[in-house]
C-alpha positions in Angstrom: 57.7 126.8 271.5 55.0 129.4 271.4 54.5 131.4 268.2 52.2 134.0 269.8 53.5 137.5 270.2 52.2 140.4 272.1 49.6 142.5 270.3 51.7 145.7 270.7 54.6 144.0 269.0 52.5 142.8 266.1 51.0 146.2 265.6 54.4 147.8 265.7 55.6 145.4 263.1 52.6 146.0 261.0 53.4 149.7 260.7 57.1 149.3 260.1 58.2 150.1 256.5 58.9 152.9 254.1 57.1 156.2 254.5 57.0 159.4 252.4 57.5 162.2 254.8 56.2 165.7 254.4 55.6 168.9 256.5 52.6 170.8 257.6 54.1 173.8 259.3 56.9 172.5 261.6 55.3 169.1 262.1 56.5 166.1 260.1 54.1 163.5 258.9 54.5 160.2 257.1 52.4 158.2 254.5 53.0 154.6 253.7 54.9 154.7 250.4 52.6 152.1 248.9 49.6 154.5 249.1 51.5 157.2 247.2 51.0 157.4 243.4 53.0 160.6 242.6 53.9 164.1 243.8 53.0 167.0 241.6 53.3 170.8 241.8 50.2 172.8 242.8 47.9 173.3 239.8 44.7 175.2 239.2 41.9 173.7 241.3 38.2 173.9 240.3 36.1 174.6 243.3 33.0 172.3 243.7 30.0 174.1 245.3 28.6 172.9 248.6 31.7 170.9 249.6 33.5 171.3 253.0 36.2 174.0 253.2 39.0 171.4 253.4 38.0 170.0 250.0 39.6 172.5 247.7 37.9 171.1 244.6 39.1 169.0 241.8 42.0 169.0 239.3 42.4 167.5 235.9 45.5 165.2 236.1 46.3 163.9 232.6 42.5 163.6 231.8 41.5 162.2 235.1 39.5 164.3 237.6 40.7 163.9 241.1 39.5 165.6 244.3 42.0 167.7 246.3 42.0 168.0 250.1 44.0 170.6 252.0 45.4 168.8 255.0 46.1 172.1 256.8 42.4 173.0 256.7 41.4 169.4 257.5 43.6 169.4 260.6 42.4 172.9 261.7 45.8 174.5 261.1 46.5 178.0 260.0 46.6 178.3 256.3 49.9 179.7 254.9 51.2 180.3 251.4 54.5 178.8 250.4 56.3 178.2 247.1 57.0 174.6 248.2 53.3 173.7 248.4 52.7 170.5 246.5 50.1 167.8 246.0 50.7 164.2 246.9 48.4 161.9 244.9 47.3 159.0 247.0 45.0 156.0 246.9 42.2 156.4 249.5 39.6 153.6 249.7 39.9 152.9 246.0 39.8 156.5 244.8 42.8 158.6 243.8 42.9 161.9 245.7 45.3 164.7 246.0 46.4 166.0 249.4 48.0 169.5 249.6 51.1 169.7 251.9 53.6 172.4 252.7 56.5 170.4 251.3 57.7 166.9 250.8 60.7 165.8 252.8 62.1 162.3 252.0 61.4 158.6 252.0 62.5 157.0 255.3 62.5 153.4 256.5 61.0 153.1 260.0 61.6 149.9 261.8 59.2 148.1 264.1 61.0 149.2 267.2 60.7 152.8 266.1 56.9 152.9 265.9 54.9 153.8 269.0 51.1 153.5 269.2 49.1 156.8 268.8 48.7 158.6 272.1 45.4 158.7 273.8 44.0 162.1 274.6 40.6 160.9 275.9 37.4 160.0 274.2 36.7 163.5 272.8 40.0 163.6 270.8 40.1 161.1 267.9 43.4 159.7 266.9 42.1 156.9 264.6 43.7 158.7 261.6 47.2 158.0 263.1 48.9 154.6 262.5 51.4 155.6 265.1 54.3 157.8 266.0 57.5 157.0 264.1 61.0 157.9 265.2 63.6 158.3 262.5 66.8 160.3 262.2 66.2 161.8 265.7 62.8 163.3 264.8 59.3 162.3 265.5 56.9 161.8 262.6 53.1 161.4 262.8 52.3 158.4 260.7 49.0 158.9 258.9 46.4 156.3 258.1 45.3 158.0 254.9 42.1 155.9 254.8 41.0 157.4 258.1 42.1 161.1 257.6 38.5 161.7 256.4 35.5 160.3 258.2 33.1 158.1 256.1 30.8 161.1 255.6 33.6 163.4 254.6 35.0 160.8 252.2 31.6 160.4 250.6 31.4 164.2 250.1 34.9 164.1 248.5 34.0 161.2 246.2 30.8 163.0 245.3 32.9 166.0 244.2 34.4 163.8 241.5 31.1 162.2 240.5 29.5 165.6 240.2 32.2 166.8 237.8 33.1 163.7 235.9 30.3 164.0 233.4 31.7 167.1 231.9 35.4 166.4 232.4 37.6 165.1 229.6 38.9 161.6 230.0 42.0 159.9 228.7 41.1 156.9 226.6 
């Protein structure tokens, strides 16, 4: 009896699980629930000079300074204002970060058979920030690999935004 399974099947199984889903415009996205710390309302953001446009700045969340990234700007989408805008606080490469989304939808369980690999659009269109395409409740959800939404350089800039402000920010001890 062979225990080997095709690579596609193991990748699908690897990405099955519970996802927090949210919207950017009319598109629905999903984040692995284990990467999500909390969901908060939009709060005042302190802009950090010389950071990319998609890094809105930092917020003071109960004494902890965390960077905030606007996913609409990061994904080159038109920026709109909505009363449902909120921040999902996630863990990215060991750092807490807030991501601004239009609205949170729900937590869904996506089975292994309902996850397809990310589509290939050619060499010039990166899709490494996608874990796959999930199908749930008759809708398609883009499953994000939150660790790859920002490139290494962009992540370093985001982390530097926190380091540059943490000396003067109050801390909770």
